[in-house]
N, C-alpha and C positions, 0 to 999 in steps of 0.2 A: 522384565528387562528395564534397565534404567536408561533414560535419555536426557542428556544435558543439552540445553538450548542456549546458545550465546547470542546476546543482542540487547535490545532495550527492554525495560520493564516499567510499564505504566498501563492504566486500565485498558486501552485499546491498541497496544503495541502488537506488531506482527509476532514477536517472540512470546508475548503473554498469551495470545490466542493459540499459538502452536502448542505451548506447554499445557494449556487447559484441555485442548482436544486430545493430546496424548494421554493425559490422565483419565479422561472419559473412555478412551479406547482400552484401558487396562494396563497401560505402561506407568512407570513411576518417572515423573518428569520434573525438572527444576530449571528455572532461568538463571543464567549467570551473566551479569552485565558485562558487556565488552568495554574496554577502557575508554573508547571514544564516546560512550553514551552513558556515563555515570550520572550526569545531571541533565535532565530533559527539559524542565519547564523554566529554568533560568537561562534564557537564550544567550546572554552575554558570557556567563561563566562557561556554558556549553561550548560556545565558539572559541573561547580562550583556551579551554582544555584541549579541544581538537587541534587548534593551531600549534600548541606546545608539543603535542604528540606527533604531529606531522613534520615538524622541523627538528625534532630531537629523536633520532633512532634509539638512542640509549634509553630515554624515558619511555618510549613506546614498548621496547623489548622488555624493559623491567616490569612495566605494568602487565604485559601479556604473560611473562613468566609467573607472576603472582596468580593470574587467572588460571594458568595451566595447573598450578599446585592445588588451587581450590577445587578445580574440576576433578582432577585425578584422585584427590582425597575422598571424593564422593563415590568414586568407582563406577562410572557409567559404562554401559556397553556401546552406546552410540552417542556421538556428539553432532548436533545440527547447529551450524553457525549461520546466523543471519547477517553477520558482519563479513563482507567479502574482502575487507582490507586487513585481515589478520596477517601477521608476518608469516612467511613460509616456515620458519623455525618453530613457530607455535604449533602449526599443524603436525610437523614432524614429532614434536615432543608428545602431543596427544596420542598419536599413533603408536609411539614407543610404549605408552602406558596401556596399550591393549585395546584402544577404542577404534571403532569404525568412525571416520570423520567425513562428514559431508557439509556442503554449504548450500543453503537455499536463500538466494538473495532477492529481496523485493524491489531493488532499486533499478533505475534506468542506467544505461551505460555511462552517462555523464557523472555518475557517482562511483565509478570503479577505481578512482584514485590511481595508485601506482600499479594497478593490475596484478596484484600479488597472487591472485588465484591462478594465473598462468604458470606460476613457479611453485606453488604449494602442492604437496602430494595428496590432495583430496581423493577419497574413494569415488565420490560422485559429486559433480557440480550441477546444481539445479538453478536454471535461469528462466525468467519469464518472457524473454524476447526471442522469438524463433530466429530472427536474423542473427543475433549474437551467438545463439546455439549453433547454427549452421557454420558460421565463420570460425568459431573456436574448434569445432570438430574438424573442419576441412583443413585449416591452416596450422593448427597447433596440436591436433590429435588429442584433444582433451576429453576426459570422460564426462561429457556435458549432456544433460537431459532438459527438455522443456517442461516447466512446471509453473503454471500461472498462479496468481494470488487467489484469495478465497473470501467467503463471508462466514461470519459466526452467527448462526441462527438464533442463539439466545439473546444476542444484541441487535443484529441486523434483521429485524422482523417488522412487519407492518404494525404500527402503533398510531392510532388516530388521535389520541389525547382528548382533553376536554375542550370546550369552546374557547376558553381564554388562551390555552396553549396554542390551539390551531390559529386563532386570530393573531397571536404574537408572530407566527412564522408565515402567515399567509402572504403571498406575493406572486408576481408573474414568474420570476426566475430566482432560484436560489443556487448558490455555489459555496462550497467549503473547501479549504485547503490553504497551502502556503501562497504568499504573494511574491511574485517575481516579475521582472519587466515584460516578458512576452505575454504573460497572462494578463497583467494589468492593462497593457495596451489593447488587447483583445476585448476585455470587459469595458474599457472606456468607450468603445464604439457602441456597445449596447446601452450603456448609461446615457450617452448623448442622444439616443433615440427615444428616451423617456420611459423606458420599461421600469417597472417596479422591481428593483433588484435588492436582494438581501445577501450579503457577502460575509463569510465567516472564516476566520483563521487566526492562529494564536499570535501572529505578529504581522505588522506592516512596517517594513524597514524605514527608518527615519530618512534615509538618503533617497527613497523612492518617491519623488514628488508626483502627485496625481490627484485629480478631483475625487477619485475613489476613496481616498483616505478618510473623507468625511462620512462615508457610508459603510466603511469596512469595520465590522465588529470584530474585536479581538477575542471574542468568546470562543472557547474550544468546544465544539460540539461533540458529545459522546453519549453513548448509551441510549436510553429512551428519548432523551432530548433530541439527539440527532435523528432518530427514527421518526419522531413527530415532525421535526422541521422539514425533512425532505419529502415527507408524505403530504404536508400541508401546502407546500408550494405547488403552483400549477406545473412548473417545469424545473427539474433538477438538471442543471447544465454541467456537463462533464467534458471540459476541454483538456487536452493532454499536453504535457511537456514535449517539445520537439525531440527530446532525447529518447522518447518511446518510439522506436523505429517501427516495430510491428507488434508491440506489446500492449496489453490492457493494463490499466492501473487499478489500485485497490478500490477506488471510489466506484468503479463499474460494478463490482461485486457487492460492496456495502450498500449502495443505494438500491440496487436491484433487490437485495435481501429485504430491505425496508419497504419494498413495494412502491418506490418512487417512479414517477414517469421521467425517464432520462432522455435527453438529447445528448448524444455521445459522439465525440470526434472519432471517426472510424480509423481502425488499424486492422491490418490483415488477419491477425489471430482471432479477432472478435467474431468473425463469421461462424466459427465453431463453438462459440460460447453462448451467444444470445441471438435470437432471430430478429432481424430487422423488421420493424413495423408491427410485430406481434409481442415482443418482450422488451425491446428498447427501440429507439429510432436513431440511426446513424446519420451524420452529415460529414461532408468532405471539403467544404469551403464556407467562407463567411456568408457569401450571397445565398448559398443553399440553407444555411442556418437561419438567416433572416426570414426566408420563405416558410421554413418549418415552424418558427416561432409564431408567425401570424396564422398559420394553418391550425396549429394545435392549441393555442390559448383558449379559444372558445369551445373546445370539444372535451368537456369534463368527463363524460361517461366513457369515452374511448380512452382517454388518458388513464383513468382509473383501471380500466380493463387491462391495459398494457402493463401498468405497474403491478397489478396482482399476478399477471402471468410471469413477469420477471421474478417476483418473489418465489413463486412455485419452482421455477427453473433453477434459481440460485440455491434453494434449499435442497433440491433433489440431486443436483450435480456438482455444485461449486462450493462445498463447505470445506473447512480445514480437515475434517475426517476423510473426505474424498481425496484430498491432495496428499495427506500423510499416508494413506494406504498405498498410493502410487509410489511415494518416496520410499517406504519400507520395502516394497517389492523390488525396487531397483537397487537399493543400497545394501540389503542384507542377503 
């Protein structure tokens, strides 16, 4: 069976991991880049392209018609879109071409844009936030299923590295991801307390004025480098965007797979994913986080034991193969 995956394509993209897992599972899979993600690592061109597509329906539909032609020429049986903002007409044309079409979106609801998935005739819609799933089922009668994100064990695995690499990333607290105001203000409070912070993300907006700018590395952590980095730090801090109502983010599964000790901002769905105090440690307020940091920093053996348990759980239950088996069962 052939499976086309619509989304971004770079070494650790959601779509790349999905396609690789499908190939390992015996399917023939290929990633087709969605129009809004043609350029990933030139941030300014990427933003300009997205802006042009968002304000010009003609340009967006033209780009997606080309995408449809390319996909149908490949003759897939199933299309998995990771882009929840495809125009409804695009989904219609893919289905006319004989494909089962589903969407599996890794984004929080703040990235739902024009909410086109409410109008598009997807066979199944897979979302990671149980709150949105319940709401879309109840009020719009959509064919929505809960499906969280995952880890890729060939990448997200415990790697201790050599002494020089460990020393490079050794710190009290590490965090990686995008910089935005609510996160920056949160991290500023920890920075002011004098913790040894190492912060990574591919960009720090020029308009975002903060003392963190001086310590924020624009290095994009990936592969074994990311695995060593989160394993070398005493604490991998995982705060969530407020748009994650009940959902877990990708970092939960990635860092767990790498065997990091995580302090994670709790969401309702997480209780069924990792066990508090044994595989990860959840917090629900800043004051609670402060107490946990002070408690866990000196407890090296316990931190390592929890990180190792998280990796075992992630690899046993939360891989892309696990998720895709569920997707296939519901979609086909």
